[in-house]
Residue, then its C-alpha position, 0 to 999 in steps of 0.5 A: q444544246v441551247q439553254l437559258v437558266e434563270s435563278g434568284g427568284g423568291l419571296v420578298q417583302p415590299g421594298g426589298s431587293l433581289r438579283l436575278s441571274c440568267a446562265a446561257s449555254g449552247f450558243t454564242f452568247w456575246m452576239y445576242s442581245m438579251r432581255w428580261y420579261r415578266q408575266a403576272p398572273g392574268k396578264e401578258r408577258e411584258l418587256v422589263a429590260h433590254i441590254s445589247s450584245t455589248g452592253a452599250d445600249i440598255t433600255y427599261a420599262p417605265s415601270v421599273r426604270g430607276r429600281f432595276t438595273i440590267s447587266r451581263d458579263n460576256s466572259k461568264n455567258m451570264m446576264y443579271l437583273q438587280m431589282n430594288g424597291l420591289n413592290s407587289d406590282d413586280t410580283a411575276v414569273y421573270y424569264c430571260n430571253a436571247l434575241t438576234i436576227g432570225t432566232g431567239f431562246w427563252g428560259q423556264g422562268t423564275q418566280v418573284t413574289v413580293s409580299s409581306 
């Protein structure tokens, strides 16, 4: 059974940091590109960061570049998103996504709320 389980979300003050994790199971993790998406209330889901299957290629949305860092550990079937310098615009549900040719999977999401 394919599963992507996000964790690490929560309430954080502006300027603070969080580290999100995505635990993958039920598929050949190392063959998949991985992505973090987020969706704020009333807004469309947006791509935050992408990492290739080997980790060699990484891209970020302009809004998070320089503040967020995506990484993965293929030996543990895990993906991470280190988020620093958080602000209210980062408040959203964050989803991990596994992608390969012809198929993809989604996690259930983890809430990140940035507020004083």
